[in-house]
C-alpha positions as CSV (number, residue, x, y, z in Angstrom):
1,M,0.0,0.0,0.0
2,R,0.9,3.6,-0.4
3,I,1.2,5.1,3.0
4,C,1.6,8.6,4.2
5,L,2.8,9.0,7.8
6,A,2.2,12.1,9.7
7,G,4.4,12.6,12.6
8,A,7.2,10.2,11.1
9,T,9.9,11.4,13.4
10,G,7.8,11.2,16.5
11,V,8.3,8.6,19.2
12,I,6.1,6.3,17.6
13,G,6.6,7.4,14.0
14,R,10.1,6.7,13.9
15,R,9.5,3.2,14.9
16,L,6.8,2.7,12.5
17,V,8.8,3.7,9.1
18,P,11.0,0.7,9.2
19,L,8.1,-1.7,10.1
20,L,5.9,-0.5,7.4
21,V,8.9,-0.6,5.1
22,A,9.5,-4.2,6.1
23,E,5.9,-5.1,5.2
24,G,6.3,-4.0,1.7
25,H,4.6,-0.6,1.9
26,Q,5.6,2.6,0.0
27,V,6.0,5.2,2.7
28,T,5.8,8.8,2.6
29,A,7.0,10.3,5.8
30,L,6.0,13.9,6.8
31,T,8.1,15.9,9.1
32,R,8.8,19.4,10.0
33,R,12.3,18.8,10.3
34,P,14.6,18.7,7.1
35,D,17.6,17.5,9.1
36,R,15.7,14.3,9.7
37,F,15.6,13.5,5.9
38,A,18.8,11.3,5.9
39,T,17.4,9.3,8.8
40,L,14.0,8.8,7.0
41,R,15.6,7.7,3.7
42,A,17.9,5.3,5.3
43,A,14.7,3.6,6.9
44,G,13.4,3.4,3.4
45,A,10.7,6.2,3.4
46,E,10.3,9.2,1.1
47,P,10.6,12.2,3.4
48,V,8.4,15.3,2.7
49,V,8.4,18.8,4.9
50,A,4.9,19.4,5.9
51,D,3.4,21.3,9.0
52,A,-0.3,20.2,10.2
53,F,-1.0,23.9,10.9
54,D,-0.3,25.0,7.3
55,R,-3.6,23.6,5.5
56,A,-2.4,24.3,2.0
57,G,1.1,22.9,2.5
58,L,0.0,19.8,4.1
59,A,-2.7,19.4,1.4
60,A,-0.1,19.4,-1.2
61,A,2.4,17.0,0.6
62,V,-0.5,14.6,1.0
63,A,-1.5,14.9,-2.7
64,Q,1.9,14.2,-3.6
65,A,2.1,11.1,-1.5
66,A,-1.4,9.9,-3.3
67,P,-1.8,7.4,-0.3
68,D,-3.9,4.6,0.2
69,V,-3.8,5.0,3.9
70,V,-3.0,8.0,5.9
71,V,-1.3,7.2,9.6
72,H,-1.8,9.9,12.0
73,Q,0.9,10.0,14.8
74,L,1.0,13.8,15.2
75,T,1.9,15.1,18.7
76,D,3.3,18.2,20.1
77,L,4.7,17.1,23.7
78,S,8.3,17.9,23.5
79,A,8.0,21.2,25.6
80,D,5.4,19.5,27.8
81,D,2.8,21.9,26.5
82,H,-0.7,20.2,26.6
83,G,-2.3,23.4,25.0
84,A,-0.2,23.0,21.8
85,N,-1.0,19.2,21.8
86,A,-4.7,19.9,22.0
87,A,-4.4,22.4,19.3
88,L,-2.6,19.9,17.2
89,R,-5.4,17.2,17.9
90,T,-8.1,19.8,16.6
91,E,-6.6,22.0,14.1
92,G,-3.8,19.8,12.9
93,T,-6.1,16.7,12.6
94,R,-8.7,18.8,10.7
95,H,-6.2,19.9,8.2
96,L,-4.8,16.3,7.8
97,V,-8.3,14.7,7.3
98,D,-9.2,17.4,4.8
99,A,-6.0,16.6,2.9
100,A,-6.5,12.9,3.0
101,L,-10.1,13.1,1.7
102,A,-9.0,15.4,-1.0
103,A,-6.3,13.1,-2.0
104,G,-8.5,10.0,-2.2
105,A,-7.0,8.2,0.8
106,R,-9.7,5.5,1.7
107,R,-8.3,4.9,5.4
108,M,-6.8,6.7,8.3
109,V,-5.2,5.1,11.4
110,A,-5.0,7.8,14.2
111,Q,-3.3,8.0,17.7
112,S,-5.5,8.8,20.5
113,I,-5.4,8.1,24.3
114,S,-7.2,6.1,26.7
115,W,-7.7,8.2,29.7
116,V,-10.6,10.3,28.6
117,Y,-13.4,8.0,29.5
118,Q,-16.1,9.0,31.9
119,A,-15.6,8.0,35.6
120,G,-16.3,4.5,36.7
121,D,-15.0,1.6,39.2
122,D,-13.6,-0.6,36.4
123,P,-11.2,-0.2,33.7
124,A,-13.0,1.3,30.5
125,D,-13.9,-0.7,27.4
126,E,-14.6,0.9,24.2
127,S,-18.3,1.3,24.8
128,T,-17.7,3.6,27.7
129,P,-18.5,7.2,26.7
130,L,-15.8,9.8,26.7
131,D,-15.8,12.5,29.6
132,L,-17.3,15.3,27.7
133,S,-18.7,16.9,30.8
134,A,-15.1,17.1,32.3
135,Q,-14.0,20.4,33.8
136,G,-10.9,22.5,33.9
137,E,-7.8,21.4,32.1
138,R,-9.2,17.9,31.7
139,A,-12.0,19.4,29.7
140,R,-9.6,20.7,27.0
141,R,-7.8,17.4,26.6
142,V,-11.1,15.4,26.4
143,L,-12.6,17.8,24.1
144,S,-9.5,17.8,21.8
145,V,-9.5,14.0,21.7
146,A,-13.4,14.0,20.8
147,A,-12.6,16.5,17.8
148,L,-9.9,14.3,16.5
149,E,-11.9,11.3,16.7
150,E,-14.9,12.8,14.9
151,A,-12.9,14.0,12.3
152,V,-10.9,10.7,11.6
153,A,-14.2,9.0,11.2
154,E,-15.1,11.0,8.3
155,L,-12.7,8.7,6.3
156,P,-14.6,5.7,4.4
157,E,-12.3,3.4,6.7
158,W,-10.8,4.6,10.1
159,V,-9.3,3.2,13.3
160,V,-8.5,5.3,16.3
161,L,-5.9,3.8,18.6
162,R,-6.5,4.8,22.2
163,Y,-3.2,4.2,23.5
164,G,-2.2,3.6,27.2
165,M,0.5,5.9,28.7
166,L,3.4,5.3,26.7
167,Y,6.8,4.3,28.3
168,G,10.3,3.0,26.9
169,P,12.9,4.8,25.1
170,G,12.2,8.4,23.7
171,T,9.1,8.7,26.3
172,W,8.4,10.6,29.2
173,Y,8.6,7.4,31.2
174,A,12.2,6.4,30.0
175,P,15.1,6.6,32.4
176,D,15.9,10.0,30.8
177,G,12.4,11.3,30.6
178,G,10.6,14.1,32.3
179,I,8.8,11.7,34.8
180,A,12.0,10.1,35.8
181,D,13.4,13.6,36.6
182,Q,10.4,14.2,38.7
183,A,10.8,10.9,40.5
184,R,14.4,11.6,41.2
185,A,13.5,15.2,42.6
186,G,10.9,13.5,44.9
187,R,7.9,14.9,43.1
188,L,6.2,12.0,41.6
189,T,3.7,10.7,44.4
190,A,2.3,7.3,44.8
191,D,-1.5,7.6,44.8
192,D,-4.6,5.6,44.0
193,Q,-5.0,7.0,40.3
194,V,-5.1,4.1,38.0
195,T,-3.0,4.0,34.9
196,S,-2.8,1.9,31.8
197,F,0.6,1.6,30.4
198,L,1.8,0.6,26.9
199,H,5.3,0.1,25.6
200,V,6.1,2.2,22.8
201,D,7.3,-0.7,20.6
202,D,3.8,-2.4,21.2
203,A,1.9,1.0,20.0
204,A,3.9,1.1,16.9
205,A,3.2,-2.7,16.1
206,A,-0.7,-1.9,16.9
207,A,-0.7,0.8,14.3
208,V,0.9,-1.5,11.8
209,Q,-1.8,-4.2,12.4
210,A,-4.6,-1.6,12.3
211,L,-4.2,-1.1,8.5
212,T,-6.5,-4.1,8.1
213,W,-8.7,-3.6,11.2
214,P,-12.7,-2.9,11.0
215,N,-13.6,0.7,11.6
216,G,-13.8,1.8,15.3
217,A,-11.8,3.0,18.4
218,V,-9.7,0.5,20.1
219,N,-8.0,0.4,23.4
220,I,-4.2,-0.4,23.0
221,C,-2.8,-0.9,26.4
222,D,-1.1,-3.6,28.4
223,D,-3.1,-6.2,30.6
224,D,-2.2,-4.5,33.9
225,P,-4.0,-1.2,34.8
226,A,-2.6,-0.4,38.3
227,P,-2.8,2.4,41.1
228,G,0.0,4.7,41.4
229,R,0.7,3.0,44.9
230,E,1.9,-0.2,42.7
231,W,3.5,1.5,39.8
232,V,5.1,4.5,41.0
233,P,7.5,2.8,43.6
234,A,8.5,0.2,40.9
235,F,9.0,3.1,38.3
236,C,11.3,4.7,41.0
237,A,13.4,1.7,41.5
238,A,13.8,1.3,37.8
239,V,15.1,4.9,37.1
240,G,17.3,5.2,40.2
241,A,14.9,7.5,42.1
242,P,14.4,7.1,46.0
243,P,11.0,5.7,47.2
244,P,8.1,8.1,46.3
245,P,6.1,10.2,48.7
246,Q,2.4,9.0,49.5
247,A,-0.4,10.7,48.6
248,P,-3.5,10.8,50.7
249,P,-6.1,8.0,49.8
250,G,-8.8,8.8,46.9
251,R,-8.7,9.0,43.2
252,P,-10.8,11.0,40.5
253,G,-13.6,8.6,39.1
254,W,-12.1,9.1,35.5
255,S,-8.6,7.6,36.7
256,R,-9.7,4.1,36.0
257,G,-7.6,2.5,33.4
258,A,-8.5,0.9,30.2
259,N,-9.6,-2.7,29.0
260,N,-7.8,-4.2,26.2
261,T,-10.0,-7.3,25.8
262,H,-11.5,-6.1,22.4
263,A,-8.0,-5.8,20.7
264,R,-6.8,-9.1,22.1
265,K,-10.0,-11.3,21.6
266,N,-11.3,-9.7,18.5
267,L,-8.4,-8.4,16.6
268,A,-5.6,-10.5,17.6
269,W,-3.5,-8.0,19.1
270,T,-0.8,-9.2,21.8
271,P,1.4,-7.1,23.5
272,K,5.1,-8.1,23.7
273,H,5.0,-6.3,27.1
274,P,2.0,-7.5,28.6
275,S,2.6,-5.6,31.9
276,W,4.5,-2.6,33.0
277,R,5.9,-4.7,35.9
278,D,8.2,-6.4,33.8
279,G,8.7,-3.6,31.2
280,F,10.0,-1.2,33.9
281,R,12.3,-3.9,34.8
282,T,14.1,-3.9,31.4
283,M,14.7,-0.1,31.5
284,T,18.2,1.1,32.4
285,T,19.2,4.1,34.5
286,P,21.1,6.5,32.4
287,P,24.7,7.4,33.4
288,E,25.2,10.2,35.7
């Protein structure tokens, strides 16, 4: 297939390029960074400069790719700016969907997140509504995800991957990432909030498999949703941080984790890292 990959130099995108090429696909890799061209070409892709906020430029880049499928892995998290990432989910996705439709693409596979569901006691499955009544900063995040998913569903064929919290090399949860820095500074507390994790390699593999999945949203996370009182001490130990401070009891109702049964049973997706408990132990602390 002819695939246009938006976000080709991001933490998932740079893993996706060689996987897609190995499957025999022709990959056009969109990036804002011309300095990444050599790396993308070495991986087997044809790089093209494109900015998701430049509607006309993005449309031209996607038209040039003439894709069967557009893979949306756009994020803007390098500066820990959630507002910028929300804007990319809304405006950037709108531009990408319009470009895909104009270019005649039949399918889009897009990155979303799995911690925007309504409150509940158990890990959420895909039938759980999004938390559209959220307040404050969470409202901006949830509404941006809702806008992304609604736009992607305009394609004739579409899959939204609701990823768990990414960990592994290049993520915030790597030993050299921002969350590890917080842990070593004693600012990461162990609390009752439940998180579903996902190794970044499993995220990339799911995006490849989703090229042939039926339409819909899919939770892509490991098998082991866990409260911070369990995972935070393990993470601290893995990244060379001291034991974390303990937060008071209680959790927001929306902090419930996600259920991956649909992906496992109906789509034959199996994570190579079924639990963060083993995944964290594979991480190595960077030298001082």
